[in-house]
N, C-alpha and C positions, 0 to 999 in steps of 0.2 A: 254380369249379365245386369241392367238394372228393374226395377222393381215400375211396377208403367205406374205407379208413381212418381216418377222422375221424367215420364213424358210430358209431362206437362208445362204449361207454358209458365215463365217470370210472369207473373202482373207486378202490376203496382197496387198499393193498396192505401188505406188509413195508415196504418201504422207496419211498417215491417215486419216480416217475421221472420225472429231468430232460433239457434240450435242449440241446447248445450246437451253435449255427447258428455258421459261417462263411461272411457269401456275399460270394462273388468273384465275377471278372468272368466267369468261366469257366463257373462251378459253382454250385449252391448245395451245404456237406458238412454232412449232420446228424449230430450222436453223442448217442446216452441212454443216461446214464448212473444209481445212484443213488451218492449218498455209504457210505462205510462207516464206519459211527458208530464200530464199535471201534478199529479200524485205526488211522482217519483217510486214508482210500484213495476212491478216483475208482475207480469198476465201471462200464466200458464194458459194453455191455449190447445195443448195438447200432448200427450207421454203414449211410448211406444216402448219394447224391449223383447232383446231377442237374444237368445239363445247363442253362446258362443259353439264351435266343435272345441272339441274334446282338444285338439294336436294346434288349435291358433292361440293358446298365451300358453306361458311361463312363470307364476307368480310376479304375474301382472303386466308384466314385459311380454312386447307383441314376437313373434316368433314365424308366422306364418300370415303374412299380410295380406295376398288376395283371399283366408277365410274370413277375415277380419273385417276388410273392407265389404263385402258379403253378408256379414254380417250387420256390420253397420247400416249398409242399405236398408235393410231389411227392418230394422229397428226405426230405422227416419221411415220408412212408408210406415210401421205400425204407427208413429205418431198421431202423420199425416190421415190418417183413416178413422185414428183415436180425434183429431180436430175435425173432421171434417163428421162425425156424426154426433158432437152436442155441438157446433154451431147449428147444423141445418136440423135437428129437434127442438131449437129457444126459436130459431126462425119461422119453420113450419108452423110452433103455436101460435106468433104473431102474428102472421099470415091467417090462419085459421080464425081465432081474434077477431080481426082485422074481417074480416068477408064475412061473417055473420051476424057484428055488425051493421056491416054497409047493406046483409041482405037480404036478413030477418030472420036466414032459415042458416042449416047448418051445411060445410061449402059438401059440393061430388069430389071425389077420390077420382085418379087416370086410374086407369084396371093395372095397364102393364108398371108402374115406380109405384104404387102405391103415396105417391104425393098430393096431396091437397092440387085439384084442377088451377090449372094457372102459377104453378108455381115454380121458379124456377132452384132447382139445387143448387147450392156452396158450393164451392169446392177451395182450402183453403194454399192462398199462394206458397209455394214451395219458399223455404228457405237458401238465403245466399251466403250468411257468415254463421259463423258457432266458435262456440269458448268450448275448449278442451279438453278435458282434468285430465289430468299424469301421477301416479303411482308408482310406491313395491319398491320394494328395498330398499333400489339404489339410488330413490331417490333423495335426494338429503340437503333439510334447511338446518341452518345456522342465525342465530340472533347476536345482531352488535347493539350493543350501546353509546351511545354520541350524546356528549355532553358538551358544550358550547356557551360563551358569552357572548352577545352577540354589543360590537360599537355603538350601534342605534338605536337605543331599545325603545325609541318612541315610533321608530319606523315599523311600519306592517312587511309581515310577513309573507310573502311573494312566488312563486313559482319557480323566478332564476337563483331564490336562495335557495330552496328545500333541496332543489337539483345540484346547485353546488359543495350541498353534505354532499348529498347518497351520493355522485363522485368522490370527493372525497377519501371516505370511508370508502370505498370499490378500490380504492389505489391504497388506503394504506390496508388497507383487512383480509383483503379476498388474496393473498399470495397465500399467505399459512391460512386460510381456512380447507383453501382448495386443495394444501397439504396434506393436512389432514383427513380429507374427504378421500383420497387417492389414498392415501396410505388404508383406511378403513375398508374402500373395496375393493382393494388389489388390481386399479385400472389405471393402464397410466394418463398420465395428465390433459392431455390433447385431447383427449376423445370424452371429457368433460365439460360442458358447458351449463351457462348462467341461464338457468329462464323467465326467471325477475327478483325483481328487490325492493320492496312496499316497506315504505314505514307505517309500523306496526301502532306503537303509540306517541307520541308525545306530554308530555310537560314542559308549562311557563313559568319560569318561578314556582314551580314547586305544584299547582294546576294543573289533571286532565285535561285534556282538549279534547275533545274528537277529532278536529280537522283544522292541520295549526294556522291555514291560510286565509291573511287581516288579520290575524293576532299581534301583538306589541310585544314587548317583556324584555326581561334582559335573560334568564337564565336559562338556558332551552336542553333538553330531554329529549334525545327520538330514540326508541328501540323502531331499529330498523331489521326484515327477517330476509335474512335472502336460498332460492334453494336451486340445488344447481342439480344436476341428472346428467346420465352419458349421451352422447351424442345421438348415436345411434337410436335410445327412445324420441325423445324428442324429433329426428324426422322421418323416424315412420307414423307418430303423428298427423305430422305435417303431407306426409305420402297419402293417408288418409284422406284428409281432407279435398288437399288436389283432385285425387279421382273423380270423390264425390264433388269437385266443382262448387266448392266450398272455400270461402277466406278466412284462415286462422286470424279470429277479434286477438286470443290471447289462450295461451296453455297457463292452465293453473293448476297449481298443488291441489290435491284433492283438501287434506285433512288442512290446512291453510285456511282454504274457503267457507269450510263447514264452522269453522270458527269465527268465520266474519258475520256467518248470515247465521247464526243462534240470537236467539230477545235478547237484548243488551247485554248480549257478551265481550260488548265494547265498553262496557264502565266496571268503575272504578271494584265496584265490589263483588264481584262477580269472578269469580274462579268453579274452574272444572279440568276435567277429566273426558276426552271423548275421544271413542274406537270407535272409526268404521271396521265392519270385519266383514272381507269379502271373501270373493271363493278363494283366491291364492294367497292373500297377506290380509292383516291386521293394519289399520294406519294406526297412530297414537300421538293426536296429538294434548298440551297440555295450556291454559289461558290460566292467567297468574294474575288475577288484579286487569282483568281486561285486556290485556297483550299478552299474542302466544308467546308463549316460551320457549317451543319445542316443538319438535315431530318424529315421530320417529315408524317406521315401518319394517316389519318382519314378514316374512312369508313363509307366514303357521294361517292360514283359515280353513272358511265351510270343507275345500276342495279333500282336507286330509282325513275329516269324519264321513266325507265320501267313500273313501277307500280303507276308513275301517271298517266300513259294513258291508265294503265289499269282498271284502279277506276275512272278515270272522263269520259273513254268511255262504261266502261265497257264490258272490253276486255280478254277475256283468255291471262296467259301471256308470251306465244310463240308469239303469234296474236300482244300484243300490242311492243313487241318486237323489228319485223318485220315493225312495222307501224312508229318504231321510225327513224329505219333504214331507210326509205325508203323516211321518212320528210330528215334528213341526205343527205341523197346522189339527193334530190329534187326531187324527182319523184311524188309530189302530188298536185294537184291541188289548186289554188291561197283559196278557203273560205276552203275547207277539212285543207290546208299550218297555215291560221291564227286560226285556232282554235285549232292545235296542240301547237301551237306559246305558246297560251298566254297558254294554260294543265303544258305545259314546263316553267315558268316565274312565277312560285308560287314558285316555289326550288330555282331557282337559286340565290336568294339573299341568303339566307339560305347555297347557299357551295361557294359565295364567303365570305360568312362572315368566315367561317370556314379556307378557305381558309387564312384571316387576320388573327383571332387564329394562323393557324400553323404558320405564318411568325414571329411573333408577340413574338414565344414562343421560338425562335432561339436565341439564345442569343448572348451578345457583336455584336452587328448589329450597327454603328453609321450611315448608311447610303443604304438605299437599292438600290440591284442595280436599272436602269433604263429600263429593258427587260426582260416580263415574254415568255418565249419559254414556250406552251401546248405538249403534243403526249402522244400515248392512244389510245382507240377506243373510247374513251368516246368523243376523244377532235373533233371530227368531229361532233358533235351535235354545228352549229352555238351559239347556246343563251351561251355556254362556255365563246367565246372568247369574246363574246357581253356582257355577264354580268360583266369579269375581266377589258372592256374595260369606264364600267360605275360607276365602285367602287369607291366610294372616297378617292382613295389612301394616296394621299397631308394630309386629315383632319387625318385617322388612324393610321399612319403610316411612317418615319421621310426616306421620298422620297421627293432625290433633285427635283426631274421634277415629271411629269406627265407618267408610261411605258409606252412600248409598249410592245402590245400583237399579240405574230407570233405562226405558225408553226415550231413542229422543226423536220426536214424531215430528211430518212437516210441518202440522201447524204450528209448532216450537220455531218456526223458521221468521225470520223479521225480513220487512216487505218484498214480501212476495201472497201474490193476490193468486189462489189455483179457481179461474171459473168454469171450470171442468166438475170439479168437488169430487175428484176422482181417486188420486193422489196421496193417498194418508198415510203409506208404508214406510215403518224405521227401514225400511231394503232400497228406498228411495228420498232420501237424505241428500246423499253423492247428489245427484244430475239436478235439483232443482238451488245446492248452493255455489253452484259452478254458475247458472243459468242469475242468481244475483252478482256474482262478483262482473256481472255488464254496470252496476251501480255504480262499481268504485274507476271502472275504463271512461265511462258517462265522462266521469269530475274529475 
């Protein structure tokens, strides 16, 4: 059943309202945004989320389509309601100031609505285009290096040349890449599909450039990042969009989107490890000198700790989840807090070892970055950061120094202006990063 918000008429506005949708194991998160064509920024207009049913997702994979569609519906409705509140508060304030100035006395309020007399409430137009995130341990990314010498070094690089290089790389490298992925995940080759292939970084005559278009030069080196996922997973996301009357602009791998959104993340002097800790999975991305070196995802997230509390304290899953969230927000007494900490610590070393293994599987890393950023709903547990700080990184991987562990906040993302001033939690990084991918689609 559709929410009342979806009964709205689709209206034309000064700029289209677009949607970014993060369909997680525990929550669906929706960001309504507009594209500022003048400043080339993403303007966040509304944010909403809705909790998934316990049987809707498994390890970031959809197992009950109808439940997930309904949850997406609610999340989008909540985002629309949030956008309405923010915009109406702003407009009512402007209306009141103008009325007071024109009449010389305070405005009167309508007794029924509580709005100033003569004020017409604003209703946010429905989005009709969406960027959807994809994640999970069966989503695989590969990095391919491509070096070539241009015949005409004085000619400017154009879209045609770039597309020819990408197509050549696909033809030469994809067969072996797909074979490796199929062997790793144990699925038949025809069940796997390419999600997208993007140029991740470019060097022209040894100089790193953000965008090769329009440059001239002889020696060109591209680092190209390609992602693959089970066809059933991708088709499920498209089916959700179809049920919600949304046109899919793109399906983006979430850890990749996050690396592209971090401020200065594409500069040559930037290297970092980024962990997006969700309910069902942990997504790992490693950025090396401004380019994504690789991503890994494994099925170990916040839900494992919920189940641990349920077993140790004989709680129902919903009650265990509430207990975990209360503990994470520091709302418990010391005695109970100590008991929960001991329970959670039973699984922390297993999780940090899984992070270590994921990092070790990323190839061609001579030296690991000195900072680990954590985000996602699971990062709210203090044990996650503490576990990473206590892990013997210098003994197990080639870190030059012991890595710092810091939270990644929305304010650390680039080209995003949150006009609501409310999306501030590390849990909400992924949907914002998905919205920012619109800038790359526009290019």
